[in-house]
C-alpha positions, 0 to 999 in steps of 0.5 A, a space after each residue: 500477537 497484538 498488532 497496531 495498524 495505521 491506515 486500516 480503513 484504506 485500500 492496503 491497510 484494510 486488507 492487511 487488517 483482515 489478513 491479520 484477523 485470519 491469523 488470529 492476531 488481536 488488531 488495533 486500528 488507528 483511524 480518524 473520526 471522519 474516516 470512511 469505514 466501508 472497507 472494514 464495516 464487516 469487521 469493526 466489531 473484531 478490532 479495537 479502534 482509536 480515532 487518532 484525531 481525538 486521542 494522542 499516540 502516546 495514550 494509545 500505546 499506554 492503553 495497549 500492549 502492542 507487539 508490532 506496528 504496521 504503518 499503512 497510512 499515507 498521504 498522496 498530497 491530493 488537495 492537501 498543503 505540503 505542511 499536511 503531507 509532512 505531518 502525515 508522512 513524516 511527523 506521524 510515523 516518527 511519533 509512531 516509531 518513537 513510541 514503538 521503541 519506547 515500549 520495546 515493540 518487536 517490529 515497526 513495519 513501514 509501508 513504502 513505494 517503488 518510487 523510492 528506489 534509488 534508480 527511480 528518485 528523479 521521477 517527478 510524479 507524486 514527488 511530494 509523496 515519495 519525497 516525504 515517505 523517504 524523509 521519514 526513512 532518512 530520519 528513522 535512521 537516527 533511532 539506530 541503536 535505541 533499543 531492540 525494535 526492528 524497522 522493516 521497510 515493505 517496499 510495494 511495487 504496483 499494487 492493485 485490487 478490488 475496493 481501491 479508490 476510483 481515481 487509482 489507475 487500474 480501477 479507473 481504467 477498468 471502470 472506463 472499459 466497462 462503461 465502453 468509453 469511446 476511446 482512451 488516449 494512452 502512452 505507448 505503454 512500453 513502461 514496465 511494472 511489477 503488477 501485484 494483487 492486493 491479496 498477494 501483498 496481504 499474504 506477504 505481510 502475514 509472512 513478515 509478521 510470522 517470521 520476525 526472527 529472520 530480521 536481525 538488523 535495525 533497518 531491514 528491507 523487503 521488496 513486495 512484488 512478483 519479481 518480474 515486470 510486464 508492459 503497461 500495454 500488455 496489462 491494459 490490453 489484458 483488461 480490455 479483453 477481460 472486460 469485452 470492451 468496445 473502447 478504442 485504445 489509442 497507444 501513443 496519443 500521450 507523451 510519457 511523464 518527465 523522468 518516467 520509470 520505464 521498468 521496475 520490479 521487486 527483488 523477492 529474495 527476502 520473500 523467498 526466504 520466507 517461502 512466499 509465492 505469489 498466487 494471482 497472475 494478471 488475469 486473476 487480479 483483473 478479474 477480481 476487480 471486474 467482478 467487484 465493479 460489476 457486483 456494485 457499480 455504486 461502490 463508494 470508492 472515494 472517501 477519507 482514509 
């Protein structure tokens, strides 16, 4: 199939692109002319890429015969005005979905966050990010009944892995542990998360693409996680042990965030229907990041995606 991927230079998107190439799909990457391509430099010659700031979305769809769209681009709102975040997280995917329906594309796979589960919507951390992601989904329902394109919402739990941005929780944590920072101030760490490695997330996307026939409705949801949660304290202590760090962990030094999500895990029923299984345990996933950071401590984790 010919699969168009947005956010293909980012953390999640770059892994998805590589997974699709492994499955012998033709991949089209939408990026920006100033994107940092370090994650996909080795495969740029294997994909078709468009700089979306230099060509209209309509022209991309007119040029390419696309079967599936995977939307992995997002804005977290860091140092961006709200209007720019609305453009990235609402207007841009609406334009993509409009074109997908107009060109009779089989499926539009949207990448979403566990922050937007109904039980978690009062969580204020990154609220503009989660709200704009949610607004897109609410507006997308207006397309129901217009054509046969299926909207598949891939709701990710806490994803981690090599080559994520340096300001992300897990990468930042491991970097500080490897550097033996004297101490880390932390919450009590009782909040629980469904930590899933990026490699397991990628395999889930690959299976979704292979099993589009299982999605009969206009709107379909797939929660992507291991299906159980572990405490943040356990996760941090595992990272501390694997890095042989001398950093002192000060659990309880920080308060919880307002409306903190105390537990979240995926309902993996749809993934099990596709015979998906996770592979990386916590130690496996953490070790991959540690090895990556140890191999190249100057890795360019910051950039524009």
